[in-house]
mmCIF file as gemmi writes it, N, C-alpha and C atoms, coordinates in Angstrom:
data_model
loop_
_atom_site.group_PDB
_atom_site.id
_atom_site.type_symbol
_atom_site.label_atom_id
_atom_site.label_alt_id
_atom_site.label_comp_id
_atom_site.label_asym_id
_atom_site.label_entity_id
_atom_site.label_seq_id
_atom_site.pdbx_PDB_ins_code
_atom_site.Cartn_x
_atom_site.Cartn_y
_atom_site.Cartn_z
_atom_site.occupancy
_atom_site.B_iso_or_equiv
_atom_site.pdbx_formal_charge
_atom_site.auth_seq_id
_atom_site.auth_asym_id
_atom_site.pdbx_PDB_model_num
ATOM 1 N N . MET Axp A 1 ? 0.45 -6.566 -4.624 1 0 ? 1 A 1
ATOM 2 C CA . MET Axp A 1 ? 1.51 -7.204 -3.877 1 0 ? 1 A 1
ATOM 3 C C . MET Axp A 1 ? 0.917 -8.353 -3.068 1 0 ? 1 A 1
ATOM 4 N N . PRO Axp A 2 ? 1.109 -9.57 -3.48 1 0 ? 2 A 1
ATOM 5 C CA . PRO Axp A 2 ? 0.514 -10.7 -2.768 1 0 ? 2 A 1
ATOM 6 C C . PRO Axp A 2 ? 1.047 -10.809 -1.347 1 0 ? 2 A 1
ATOM 7 N N . SER Axp A 3 ? 0.162 -11.098 -0.42 1 0 ? 3 A 1
ATOM 8 C CA . SER Axp A 3 ? 0.578 -11.334 0.948 1 0 ? 3 A 1
ATOM 9 C C . SER Axp A 3 ? -0.501 -12.142 1.647 1 0 ? 3 A 1
ATOM 10 N N . THR Axp A 4 ? -0.16 -12.71 2.761 1 0 ? 4 A 1
ATOM 11 C CA . THR Axp A 4 ? -1.091 -13.507 3.539 1 0 ? 4 A 1
ATOM 12 C C . THR Axp A 4 ? -1.116 -12.957 4.947 1 0 ? 4 A 1
ATOM 13 N N . LEU Axp A 5 ? -2.317 -12.821 5.48 1 0 ? 5 A 1
ATOM 14 C CA . LEU Axp A 5 ? -2.466 -12.362 6.854 1 0 ? 5 A 1
ATOM 15 C C . LEU Axp A 5 ? -2.993 -13.513 7.695 1 0 ? 5 A 1
ATOM 16 N N . GLY Axp A 6 ? -2.601 -13.541 8.939 1 0 ? 6 A 1
ATOM 17 C CA . GLY Axp A 6 ? -3.055 -14.578 9.855 1 0 ? 6 A 1
ATOM 18 C C . GLY Axp A 6 ? -3.604 -13.966 11.125 1 0 ? 6 A 1
ATOM 19 N N . PRO Axp A 7 ? -3.867 -14.8 12.111 1 0 ? 7 A 1
ATOM 20 C CA . PRO Axp A 7 ? -4.386 -14.311 13.394 1 0 ? 7 A 1
ATOM 21 C C . PRO Axp A 7 ? -3.49 -13.217 13.968 1 0 ? 7 A 1
ATOM 22 N N . THR Axp A 8 ? -4.077 -12.259 14.589 1 0 ? 8 A 1
ATOM 23 C CA . THR Axp A 8 ? -3.462 -11.086 15.229 1 0 ? 8 A 1
ATOM 24 C C . THR Axp A 8 ? -2.958 -10.044 14.236 1 0 ? 8 A 1
ATOM 25 N N . GLN Axp A 9 ? -3.073 -10.288 12.938 1 0 ? 9 A 1
ATOM 26 C CA . GLN Axp A 9 ? -2.627 -9.311 11.948 1 0 ? 9 A 1
ATOM 27 C C . GLN Axp A 9 ? -3.821 -8.495 11.472 1 0 ? 9 A 1
ATOM 28 N N . PHE Axp A 10 ? -3.538 -7.342 10.881 1 0 ? 10 A 1
ATOM 29 C CA . PHE Axp A 10 ? -4.616 -6.484 10.423 1 0 ? 10 A 1
ATOM 30 C C . PHE Axp A 10 ? -4.303 -5.918 9.052 1 0 ? 10 A 1
ATOM 31 N N . MET Axp A 11 ? -5.35 -5.521 8.355 1 0 ? 11 A 1
ATOM 32 C CA . MET Axp A 11 ? -5.2 -4.921 7.032 1 0 ? 11 A 1
ATOM 33 C C . MET Axp A 11 ? -5.754 -3.508 7.097 1 0 ? 11 A 1
ATOM 34 N N . SER Axp A 12 ? -4.982 -2.588 6.619 1 0 ? 12 A 1
ATOM 35 C CA . SER Axp A 12 ? -5.394 -1.194 6.526 1 0 ? 12 A 1
ATOM 36 C C . SER Axp A 12 ? -4.354 -0.481 5.68 1 0 ? 12 A 1
ATOM 37 N N . GLU Axp A 13 ? -4.633 0.768 5.37 1 0 ? 13 A 1
ATOM 38 C CA . GLU Axp A 13 ? -3.675 1.615 4.666 1 0 ? 13 A 1
ATOM 39 C C . GLU Axp A 13 ? -3.482 2.887 5.462 1 0 ? 13 A 1
ATOM 40 N N . ILE Axp A 14 ? -2.401 3.574 5.181 1 0 ? 14 A 1
ATOM 41 C CA . ILE Axp A 14 ? -2.074 4.796 5.906 1 0 ? 14 A 1
ATOM 42 C C . ILE Axp A 14 ? -3.152 5.871 5.722 1 0 ? 14 A 1
ATOM 43 N N . SER Axp A 15 ? -3.963 5.74 4.674 1 0 ? 15 A 1
ATOM 44 C CA . SER Axp A 15 ? -5.052 6.697 4.472 1 0 ? 15 A 1
ATOM 45 C C . SER Axp A 15 ? -6.094 6.618 5.584 1 0 ? 15 A 1
ATOM 46 N N . LEU Axp A 16 ? -6.063 5.546 6.384 1 0 ? 16 A 1
ATOM 47 C CA . LEU Axp A 16 ? -6.938 5.452 7.555 1 0 ? 16 A 1
ATOM 48 C C . LEU Axp A 16 ? -6.763 6.682 8.439 1 0 ? 16 A 1
ATOM 49 N N . LEU Axp A 17 ? -5.538 7.142 8.578 1 0 ? 17 A 1
ATOM 50 C CA . LEU Axp A 17 ? -5.253 8.249 9.486 1 0 ? 17 A 1
ATOM 51 C C . LEU Axp A 17 ? -5.824 9.571 9.001 1 0 ? 17 A 1
ATOM 52 N N . SER Axp A 18 ? -5.883 9.762 7.7 1 0 ? 18 A 1
ATOM 53 C CA . SER Axp A 18 ? -6.344 11.043 7.152 1 0 ? 18 A 1
ATOM 54 C C . SER Axp A 18 ? -7.775 10.998 6.622 1 0 ? 18 A 1
ATOM 55 N N . GLY Axp A 19 ? -8.395 9.833 6.667 1 0 ? 19 A 1
ATOM 56 C CA . GLY Axp A 19 ? -9.756 9.713 6.148 1 0 ? 19 A 1
ATOM 57 C C . GLY Axp A 19 ? -9.803 9.506 4.653 1 0 ? 19 A 1
ATOM 58 N N . GLY Axp A 20 ? -8.685 9.124 4.058 1 0 ? 20 A 1
ATOM 59 C CA . GLY Axp A 20 ? -8.62 8.896 2.617 1 0 ? 20 A 1
ATOM 60 C C . GLY Axp A 20 ? -9.333 7.621 2.218 1 0 ? 20 A 1
ATOM 61 N N . THR Axp A 21 ? -9.22 7.289 0.956 1 0 ? 21 A 1
ATOM 62 C CA . THR Axp A 21 ? -9.902 6.112 0.437 1 0 ? 21 A 1
ATOM 63 C C . THR Axp A 21 ? -8.978 4.906 0.415 1 0 ? 21 A 1
ATOM 64 N N . TRP Axp A 22 ? -9.576 3.741 0.396 1 0 ? 22 A 1
ATOM 65 C CA . TRP Axp A 22 ? -8.87 2.456 0.356 1 0 ? 22 A 1
ATOM 66 C C . TRP Axp A 22 ? -8.461 2.172 -1.075 1 0 ? 22 A 1
ATOM 67 N N . SER Axp A 23 ? -7.238 1.813 -1.306 1 0 ? 23 A 1
ATOM 68 C CA . SER Axp A 23 ? -6.798 1.562 -2.675 1 0 ? 23 A 1
ATOM 69 C C . SER Axp A 23 ? -6.19 0.175 -2.874 1 0 ? 23 A 1
ATOM 70 N N . LEU Axp A 24 ? -6.142 -0.62 -1.843 1 0 ? 24 A 1
ATOM 71 C CA . LEU Axp A 24 ? -5.512 -1.931 -1.927 1 0 ? 24 A 1
ATOM 72 C C . LEU Axp A 24 ? -6.578 -3.017 -2.048 1 0 ? 24 A 1
ATOM 73 N N . PRO Axp A 25 ? -6.63 -3.713 -3.184 1 0 ? 25 A 1
ATOM 74 C CA . PRO Axp A 25 ? -7.632 -4.773 -3.327 1 0 ? 25 A 1
ATOM 75 C C . PRO Axp A 25 ? -7.298 -5.959 -2.432 1 0 ? 25 A 1
ATOM 76 N N . MET Axp A 26 ? -8.343 -6.64 -1.959 1 0 ? 26 A 1
ATOM 77 C CA . MET Axp A 26 ? -8.15 -7.816 -1.109 1 0 ? 26 A 1
ATOM 78 C C . MET Axp A 26 ? -9.129 -8.899 -1.535 1 0 ? 26 A 1
ATOM 79 N N . ARG Axp A 27 ? -8.767 -10.123 -1.235 1 0 ? 27 A 1
ATOM 80 C CA . ARG Axp A 27 ? -9.704 -11.236 -1.412 1 0 ? 27 A 1
ATOM 81 C C . ARG Axp A 27 ? -9.316 -12.326 -0.423 1 0 ? 27 A 1
ATOM 82 N N . ALA Axp A 28 ? -10.311 -13.083 -0.035 1 0 ? 28 A 1
ATOM 83 C CA . ALA Axp A 28 ? -10.08 -14.201 0.88 1 0 ? 28 A 1
ATOM 84 C C . ALA Axp A 28 ? -9.927 -15.474 0.06 1 0 ? 28 A 1
ATOM 85 N N . ALA Axp A 29 ? -8.909 -16.25 0.373 1 0 ? 29 A 1
ATOM 86 C CA . ALA Axp A 29 ? -8.659 -17.502 -0.341 1 0 ? 29 A 1
ATOM 87 C C . ALA Axp A 29 ? -9.396 -18.67 0.31 1 0 ? 29 A 1
ATOM 88 N N . SER Axp A 30 ? -9.917 -18.445 1.511 1 0 ? 30 A 1
ATOM 89 C CA . SER Axp A 30 ? -10.687 -19.47 2.21 1 0 ? 30 A 1
ATOM 90 C C . SER Axp A 30 ? -11.686 -18.771 3.123 1 0 ? 30 A 1
ATOM 91 N N . ASP Axp A 31 ? -12.519 -19.553 3.808 1 0 ? 31 A 1
ATOM 92 C CA . ASP Axp A 31 ? -13.473 -18.945 4.731 1 0 ? 31 A 1
ATOM 93 C C . ASP Axp A 31 ? -12.729 -18.042 5.707 1 0 ? 31 A 1
ATOM 94 N N . THR Axp A 32 ? -13.257 -16.84 5.868 1 0 ? 32 A 1
ATOM 95 C CA . THR Axp A 32 ? -12.556 -15.816 6.638 1 0 ? 32 A 1
ATOM 96 C C . THR Axp A 32 ? -13.535 -15.061 7.52 1 0 ? 32 A 1
ATOM 97 N N . THR Axp A 33 ? -13.101 -14.743 8.709 1 0 ? 33 A 1
ATOM 98 C CA . THR Axp A 33 ? -13.867 -13.87 9.585 1 0 ? 33 A 1
ATOM 99 C C . THR Axp A 33 ? -13.175 -12.519 9.594 1 0 ? 33 A 1
ATOM 100 N N . VAL Axp A 34 ? -13.929 -11.472 9.289 1 0 ? 34 A 1
ATOM 101 C CA . VAL Axp A 34 ? -13.37 -10.13 9.248 1 0 ? 34 A 1
ATOM 102 C C . VAL Axp A 34 ? -14.051 -9.287 10.317 1 0 ? 34 A 1
ATOM 103 N N . VAL Axp A 35 ? -13.251 -8.562 11.071 1 0 ? 35 A 1
ATOM 104 C CA . VAL Axp A 35 ? -13.78 -7.623 12.049 1 0 ? 35 A 1
ATOM 105 C C . VAL Axp A 35 ? -13.466 -6.232 11.521 1 0 ? 35 A 1
ATOM 106 N N . GLU Axp A 36 ? -14.499 -5.492 11.177 1 0 ? 36 A 1
ATOM 107 C CA . GLU Axp A 36 ? -14.307 -4.139 10.656 1 0 ? 36 A 1
ATOM 108 C C . GLU Axp A 36 ? -14.473 -3.147 11.799 1 0 ? 36 A 1
ATOM 109 N N . VAL Axp A 37 ? -13.446 -2.343 12.006 1 0 ? 37 A 1
ATOM 110 C CA . VAL Axp A 37 ? -13.475 -1.332 13.055 1 0 ? 37 A 1
ATOM 111 C C . VAL Axp A 37 ? -13.647 0.025 12.377 1 0 ? 37 A 1
ATOM 112 N N . PRO Axp A 38 ? -14.706 0.752 12.709 1 0 ? 38 A 1
ATOM 113 C CA . PRO Axp A 38 ? -14.893 2.071 12.101 1 0 ? 38 A 1
ATOM 114 C C . PRO Axp A 38 ? -13.696 2.983 12.38 1 0 ? 38 A 1
ATOM 115 N N . ARG Axp A 39 ? -13.382 3.844 11.433 1 0 ? 39 A 1
ATOM 116 C CA . ARG Axp A 39 ? -12.236 4.747 11.54 1 0 ? 39 A 1
ATOM 117 C C . ARG Axp A 39 ? -12.258 5.533 12.85 1 0 ? 39 A 1
ATOM 118 N N . SER Axp A 40 ? -13.414 6.109 13.205 1 0 ? 40 A 1
ATOM 119 C CA . SER Axp A 40 ? -13.504 6.934 14.422 1 0 ? 40 A 1
ATOM 120 C C . SER Axp A 40 ? -13.162 6.113 15.662 1 0 ? 40 A 1
ATOM 121 N N . ALA Axp A 41 ? -13.634 4.87 15.725 1 0 ? 41 A 1
ATOM 122 C CA . ALA Axp A 41 ? -13.32 4.016 16.876 1 0 ? 41 A 1
ATOM 123 C C . ALA Axp A 41 ? -11.841 3.665 16.904 1 0 ? 41 A 1
ATOM 124 N N . MET Axp A 42 ? -11.274 3.391 15.743 1 0 ? 42 A 1
ATOM 125 C CA . MET Axp A 42 ? -9.845 3.056 15.679 1 0 ? 42 A 1
ATOM 126 C C . MET Axp A 42 ? -8.992 4.237 16.137 1 0 ? 42 A 1
ATOM 127 N N . LEU Axp A 43 ? -9.347 5.435 15.692 1 0 ? 43 A 1
ATOM 128 C CA . LEU Axp A 43 ? -8.577 6.618 16.103 1 0 ? 43 A 1
ATOM 129 C C . LEU Axp A 43 ? -8.703 6.864 17.603 1 0 ? 43 A 1
ATOM 130 N N . ARG Axp A 44 ? -9.887 6.619 18.174 1 0 ? 44 A 1
ATOM 131 C CA . ARG Axp A 44 ? -10.053 6.759 19.631 1 0 ? 44 A 1
ATOM 132 C C . ARG Axp A 44 ? -9.167 5.747 20.366 1 0 ? 44 A 1
ATOM 133 N N . LEU Axp A 45 ? -9.163 4.502 19.89 1 0 ? 45 A 1
ATOM 134 C CA . LEU Axp A 45 ? -8.311 3.488 20.511 1 0 ? 45 A 1
ATOM 135 C C . LEU Axp A 45 ? -6.835 3.85 20.413 1 0 ? 45 A 1
ATOM 136 N N . MET Axp A 46 ? -6.438 4.342 19.251 1 0 ? 46 A 1
ATOM 137 C CA . MET Axp A 46 ? -5.032 4.72 19.067 1 0 ? 46 A 1
ATOM 138 C C . MET Axp A 46 ? -4.649 5.875 19.987 1 0 ? 46 A 1
ATOM 139 N N . ALA Axp A 47 ? -5.574 6.798 20.219 1 0 ? 47 A 1
ATOM 140 C CA . ALA Axp A 47 ? -5.296 7.918 21.125 1 0 ? 47 A 1
ATOM 141 C C . ALA Axp A 47 ? -5.22 7.451 22.577 1 0 ? 47 A 1
ATOM 142 N N . ALA Axp A 48 ? -6.027 6.457 22.916 1 0 ? 48 A 1
ATOM 143 C CA . ALA Axp A 48 ? -6.079 5.982 24.295 1 0 ? 48 A 1
ATOM 144 C C . ALA Axp A 48 ? -4.96 5.007 24.64 1 0 ? 48 A 1
ATOM 145 N N . ILE Axp A 49 ? -4.441 4.307 23.634 1 0 ? 49 A 1
ATOM 146 C CA . ILE Axp A 49 ? -3.42 3.275 23.877 1 0 ? 49 A 1
ATOM 147 C C . ILE Axp A 49 ? -2.198 3.58 23.01 1 0 ? 49 A 1
ATOM 148 N N . PRO Axp A 50 ? -1.262 4.384 23.527 1 0 ? 50 A 1
ATOM 149 C CA . PRO Axp A 50 ? -0.106 4.797 22.724 1 0 ? 50 A 1
ATOM 150 C C . PRO Axp A 50 ? 0.706 3.634 22.16 1 0 ? 50 A 1
ATOM 151 N N . GLU Axp A 51 ? 0.83 2.534 22.901 1 0 ? 51 A 1
ATOM 152 C CA . GLU Axp A 51 ? 1.6 1.391 22.405 1 0 ? 51 A 1
ATOM 153 C C . GLU Axp A 51 ? 0.952 0.808 21.148 1 0 ? 51 A 1
ATOM 154 N N . MET Axp A 52 ? -0.371 0.723 21.148 1 0 ? 52 A 1
ATOM 155 C CA . MET Axp A 52 ? -1.081 0.222 19.978 1 0 ? 52 A 1
ATOM 156 C C . MET Axp A 52 ? -0.916 1.189 18.809 1 0 ? 52 A 1
ATOM 157 N N . SER Axp A 53 ? -1.005 2.467 19.109 1 0 ? 53 A 1
ATOM 158 C CA . SER Axp A 53 ? -0.827 3.488 18.08 1 0 ? 53 A 1
ATOM 159 C C . SER Axp A 53 ? 0.542 3.366 17.423 1 0 ? 53 A 1
ATOM 160 N N . ASP Axp A 54 ? 1.58 3.158 18.223 1 0 ? 54 A 1
ATOM 161 C CA . ASP Axp A 54 ? 2.937 2.996 17.679 1 0 ? 54 A 1
ATOM 162 C C . ASP Axp A 54 ? 3.012 1.809 16.721 1 0 ? 54 A 1
ATOM 163 N N . ILE Axp A 55 ? 2.399 0.703 17.092 1 0 ? 55 A 1
ATOM 164 C CA . ILE Axp A 55 ? 2.424 -0.493 16.245 1 0 ? 55 A 1
ATOM 165 C C . ILE Axp A 55 ? 1.683 -0.233 14.941 1 0 ? 55 A 1
ATOM 166 N N . VAL Axp A 56 ? 0.476 0.32 15.035 1 0 ? 56 A 1
ATOM 167 C CA . VAL Axp A 56 ? -0.346 0.56 13.848 1 0 ? 56 A 1
ATOM 168 C C . VAL Axp A 56 ? 0.367 1.51 12.887 1 0 ? 56 A 1
ATOM 169 N N . ILE Axp A 57 ? 0.886 2.61 13.4 1 0 ? 57 A 1
ATOM 170 C CA . ILE Axp A 57 ? 1.549 3.596 12.541 1 0 ? 57 A 1
ATOM 171 C C . ILE Axp A 57 ? 2.804 3.003 11.903 1 0 ? 57 A 1
ATOM 172 N N . THR Axp A 58 ? 3.574 2.23 12.642 1 0 ? 58 A 1
ATOM 173 C CA . THR Axp A 58 ? 4.774 1.598 12.101 1 0 ? 58 A 1
ATOM 174 C C . THR Axp A 58 ? 4.42 0.637 10.967 1 0 ? 58 A 1
ATOM 175 N N . VAL Axp A 59 ? 3.382 -0.187 11.177 1 0 ? 59 A 1
ATOM 176 C CA . VAL Axp A 59 ? 2.968 -1.143 10.146 1 0 ? 59 A 1
ATOM 177 C C . VAL Axp A 59 ? 2.442 -0.411 8.914 1 0 ? 59 A 1
ATOM 178 N N . LEU Axp A 60 ? 1.603 0.61 9.115 1 0 ? 60 A 1
ATOM 179 C CA . LEU Axp A 60 ? 1.048 1.343 7.98 1 0 ? 60 A 1
ATOM 180 C C . LEU Axp A 60 ? 2.142 2.053 7.182 1 0 ? 60 A 1
ATOM 181 N N . ALA Axp A 61 ? 3.1 2.65 7.868 1 0 ? 61 A 1
ATOM 182 C CA . ALA Axp A 61 ? 4.199 3.328 7.177 1 0 ? 61 A 1
ATOM 183 C C . ALA Axp A 61 ? 5.055 2.329 6.396 1 0 ? 61 A 1
ATOM 184 N N . ALA Axp A 62 ? 5.307 1.164 6.969 1 0 ? 62 A 1
ATOM 185 C CA . ALA Axp A 62 ? 6.098 0.14 6.276 1 0 ? 62 A 1
ATOM 186 C C . ALA Axp A 62 ? 5.368 -0.372 5.036 1 0 ? 62 A 1
ATOM 187 N N . ARG Axp A 63 ? 4.058 -0.559 5.151 1 0 ? 63 A 1
ATOM 188 C CA . ARG Axp A 63 ? 3.285 -1.006 3.98 1 0 ? 63 A 1
ATOM 189 C C . ARG Axp A 63 ? 3.312 0.047 2.882 1 0 ? 63 A 1
ATOM 190 N N . ARG Axp A 64 ? 3.181 1.298 3.253 1 0 ? 64 A 1
ATOM 191 C CA . ARG Axp A 64 ? 3.21 2.376 2.256 1 0 ? 64 A 1
ATOM 192 C C . ARG Axp A 64 ? 4.585 2.44 1.603 1 0 ? 64 A 1
ATOM 193 N N . ARG Axp A 65 ? 5.637 2.316 2.372 1 0 ? 65 A 1
ATOM 194 C CA . ARG Axp A 65 ? 6.999 2.337 1.83 1 0 ? 65 A 1
ATOM 195 C C . ARG Axp A 65 ? 7.179 1.184 0.844 1 0 ? 65 A 1
ATOM 196 N N . ARG Axp A 66 ? 6.647 0.001 1.175 1 0 ? 66 A 1
ATOM 197 C CA . ARG Axp A 66 ? 6.74 -1.15 0.285 1 0 ? 66 A 1
ATOM 198 C C . ARG Axp A 66 ? 5.996 -0.886 -1.022 1 0 ? 66 A 1
ATOM 199 N N . GLN Axp A 67 ? 4.821 -0.255 -0.945 1 0 ? 67 A 1
ATOM 200 C CA . GLN Axp A 67 ? 4.069 0.098 -2.15 1 0 ? 67 A 1
ATOM 201 C C . GLN Axp A 67 ? 4.875 1.052 -3.024 1 0 ? 67 A 1
ATOM 202 N N . LEU Axp A 68 ? 5.452 2.075 -2.417 1 0 ? 68 A 1
ATOM 203 C CA . LEU Axp A 68 ? 6.224 3.059 -3.182 1 0 ? 68 A 1
ATOM 204 C C . LEU Axp A 68 ? 7.472 2.446 -3.792 1 0 ? 68 A 1
ATOM 205 N N . ASP Axp A 69 ? 8.173 1.618 -3.022 1 0 ? 69 A 1
ATOM 206 C CA . ASP Axp A 69 ? 9.377 0.974 -3.53 1 0 ? 69 A 1
ATOM 207 C C . ASP Axp A 69 ? 9.075 0.042 -4.698 1 0 ? 69 A 1
ATOM 208 N N . ALA Axp A 70 ? 7.894 -0.571 -4.676 1 0 ? 70 A 1
ATOM 209 C CA . ALA Axp A 70 ? 7.501 -1.492 -5.745 1 0 ? 70 A 1
ATOM 210 C C . ALA Axp A 70 ? 6.892 -0.76 -6.935 1 0 ? 70 A 1
ATOM 211 N N . GLY Axp A 71 ? 6.776 0.568 -6.83 1 0 ? 71 A 1
ATOM 212 C CA . GLY Axp A 71 ? 6.157 1.331 -7.911 1 0 ? 71 A 1
ATOM 213 C C . GLY Axp A 71 ? 4.668 1.079 -8.008 1 0 ? 71 A 1
ATOM 214 N N . ASP Axp A 72 ? 4.072 0.71 -6.89 1 0 ? 72 A 1
ATOM 215 C CA . ASP Axp A 72 ? 2.656 0.367 -6.865 1 0 ? 72 A 1
ATOM 216 C C . ASP Axp A 72 ? 1.832 1.449 -6.167 1 0 ? 72 A 1
ATOM 217 N N . GLY Axp A 73 ? 2.321 2.684 -6.195 1 0 ? 73 A 1
ATOM 218 C CA . GLY Axp A 73 ? 1.6 3.785 -5.575 1 0 ? 73 A 1
ATOM 219 C C . GLY Axp A 73 ? 0.346 4.12 -6.355 1 0 ? 73 A 1
ATOM 220 N N . MET Axp A 74 ? -0.574 4.784 -5.716 1 0 ? 74 A 1
ATOM 221 C CA . MET Axp A 74 ? -1.861 5.067 -6.339 1 0 ? 74 A 1
ATOM 222 C C . MET Axp A 74 ? -2.025 6.531 -6.732 1 0 ? 74 A 1
ATOM 223 N N . LEU Axp A 75 ? -0.969 7.306 -6.767 1 0 ? 75 A 1
ATOM 224 C CA . LEU Axp A 75 ? -1.061 8.706 -7.154 1 0 ? 75 A 1
ATOM 225 C C . LEU Axp A 75 ? -1.081 8.816 -8.667 1 0 ? 75 A 1
ATOM 226 N N . VAL Axp A 76 ? -2.094 9.483 -9.193 1 0 ? 76 A 1
ATOM 227 C CA . VAL Axp A 76 ? -2.21 9.686 -10.636 1 0 ? 76 A 1
ATOM 228 C C . VAL Axp A 76 ? -2.429 11.175 -10.876 1 0 ? 76 A 1
ATOM 229 N N . LEU Axp A 77 ? -1.561 11.772 -11.668 1 0 ? 77 A 1
ATOM 230 C CA . LEU Axp A 77 ? -1.715 13.177 -12.035 1 0 ? 77 A 1
ATOM 231 C C . LEU Axp A 77 ? -2.394 13.237 -13.395 1 0 ? 77 A 1
ATOM 232 N N . VAL Axp A 78 ? -3.415 14.081 -13.51 1 0 ? 78 A 1
ATOM 233 C CA . VAL Axp A 78 ? -4.161 14.203 -14.748 1 0 ? 78 A 1
ATOM 234 C C . VAL Axp A 78 ? -3.976 15.614 -15.271 1 0 ? 78 A 1
ATOM 235 N N . GLY Axp A 79 ? -3.549 15.736 -16.516 1 0 ? 79 A 1
ATOM 236 C CA . GLY Axp A 79 ? -3.377 17.049 -17.123 1 0 ? 79 A 1
ATOM 237 C C . GLY Axp A 79 ? -2.6 16.937 -18.421 1 0 ? 79 A 1
ATOM 238 N N . GLU Axp A 80 ? -2.423 18.046 -19.072 1 0 ? 80 A 1
ATOM 239 C CA . GLU Axp A 80 ? -1.675 18.084 -20.331 1 0 ? 80 A 1
ATOM 240 C C . GLU Axp A 80 ? -0.195 17.818 -20.062 1 0 ? 80 A 1
ATOM 241 N N . ASP Axp A 81 ? 0.484 17.214 -21.041 1 0 ? 81 A 1
ATOM 242 C CA . ASP Axp A 81 ? 1.904 16.889 -20.888 1 0 ? 81 A 1
ATOM 243 C C . ASP Axp A 81 ? 2.76 18.107 -20.572 1 0 ? 81 A 1
ATOM 244 N N . GLU Axp A 82 ? 2.442 19.228 -21.157 1 0 ? 82 A 1
ATOM 245 C CA . GLU Axp A 82 ? 3.269 20.427 -20.997 1 0 ? 82 A 1
ATOM 246 C C . GLU Axp A 82 ? 2.712 21.413 -19.971 1 0 ? 82 A 1
ATOM 247 N N . ASP Axp A 83 ? 1.745 21.006 -19.163 1 0 ? 83 A 1
ATOM 248 C CA . ASP Axp A 83 ? 1.125 21.899 -18.183 1 0 ? 83 A 1
ATOM 249 C C . ASP Axp A 83 ? 2.003 21.985 -16.943 1 0 ? 83 A 1
ATOM 250 N N . ARG Axp A 84 ? 2.598 23.162 -16.704 1 0 ? 84 A 1
ATOM 251 C CA . ARG Axp A 84 ? 3.495 23.317 -15.561 1 0 ? 84 A 1
ATOM 252 C C . ARG Axp A 84 ? 2.763 23.239 -14.227 1 0 ? 84 A 1
ATOM 253 N N . ALA Axp A 85 ? 1.444 23.367 -14.224 1 0 ? 85 A 1
ATOM 254 C CA . ALA Axp A 85 ? 0.687 23.205 -12.997 1 0 ? 85 A 1
ATOM 255 C C . ALA Axp A 85 ? 0.646 21.729 -12.583 1 0 ? 85 A 1
ATOM 256 N N . VAL Axp A 86 ? 0.85 20.832 -13.529 1 0 ? 86 A 1
ATOM 257 C CA . VAL Axp A 86 ? 0.851 19.401 -13.245 1 0 ? 86 A 1
ATOM 258 C C . VAL Axp A 86 ? 2.269 18.911 -12.963 1 0 ? 86 A 1
ATOM 259 N N . GLU Axp A 87 ? 3.228 19.36 -13.75 1 0 ? 87 A 1
ATOM 260 C CA . GLU Axp A 87 ? 4.597 18.881 -13.599 1 0 ? 87 A 1
ATOM 261 C C . GLU Axp A 87 ? 5.545 20.071 -13.515 1 0 ? 87 A 1
ATOM 262 N N . THR Axp A 88 ? 6.333 20.093 -12.446 1 0 ? 88 A 1
ATOM 263 C CA . THR Axp A 88 ? 7.343 21.142 -12.306 1 0 ? 88 A 1
ATOM 264 C C . THR Axp A 88 ? 8.685 20.471 -12.006 1 0 ? 88 A 1
ATOM 265 N N . ARG Axp A 89 ? 9.372 20.084 -13.046 1 0 ? 89 A 1
ATOM 266 C CA . ARG Axp A 89 ? 10.703 19.484 -12.967 1 0 ? 89 A 1
ATOM 267 C C . ARG Axp A 89 ? 10.784 18.327 -11.967 1 0 ? 89 A 1
ATOM 268 N N . GLY Axp A 90 ? 9.861 17.403 -12.12 1 0 ? 90 A 1
ATOM 269 C CA . GLY Axp A 90 ? 9.9 16.205 -11.282 1 0 ? 90 A 1
ATOM 270 C C . GLY Axp A 90 ? 9.252 16.352 -9.925 1 0 ? 90 A 1
ATOM 271 N N . ARG Axp A 91 ? 8.782 17.537 -9.605 1 0 ? 91 A 1
ATOM 272 C CA . ARG Axp A 91 ? 8.138 17.742 -8.312 1 0 ? 91 A 1
ATOM 273 C C . ARG Axp A 91 ? 6.631 17.882 -8.531 1 0 ? 91 A 1
ATOM 274 N N . VAL Axp A 92 ? 5.88 17.438 -7.561 1 0 ? 92 A 1
ATOM 275 C CA . VAL Axp A 92 ? 4.441 17.607 -7.63 1 0 ? 92 A 1
ATOM 276 C C . VAL Axp A 92 ? 4.097 18.876 -6.881 1 0 ? 92 A 1
ATOM 277 N N . ARG Axp A 93 ? 3.363 19.743 -7.544 1 0 ? 93 A 1
ATOM 278 C CA . ARG Axp A 93 ? 2.958 21.004 -6.92 1 0 ? 93 A 1
ATOM 279 C C . ARG Axp A 93 ? 1.512 20.865 -6.472 1 0 ? 93 A 1
ATOM 280 N N . CYS Axp A 94 ? 1.256 21.093 -5.223 1 0 ? 94 A 1
ATOM 281 C CA . CYS Axp A 94 ? -0.117 21.011 -4.701 1 0 ? 94 A 1
ATOM 282 C C . CYS Axp A 94 ? -0.721 22.414 -4.702 1 0 ? 94 A 1
ATOM 283 N N . ALA Axp A 95 ? -1.921 22.505 -5.213 1 0 ? 95 A 1
ATOM 284 C CA . ALA Axp A 95 ? -2.602 23.806 -5.238 1 0 ? 95 A 1
ATOM 285 C C . ALA Axp A 95 ? -3.343 24.043 -3.958 1 0 ? 95 A 1
């Protein structure tokens, strides 16, 4: 999903909150300065500053919703076509 970020904007995915992996590719179209904040520091800041936490969570949830609406989600189920452990009438069953 092409997008452009500018000053005061940030890039992350909702997996930041759970310690998951990054799945959104990025590239810089021009010289760019990136400030990488470690997950643990970001979570401490979010706990200490509720207003910032509200903004971050709202943005991450909106980005995830946009990915799902565009059919660009990263969930892949691996298994046999007829394996009920993989597919149960359109629902995903977690073991």
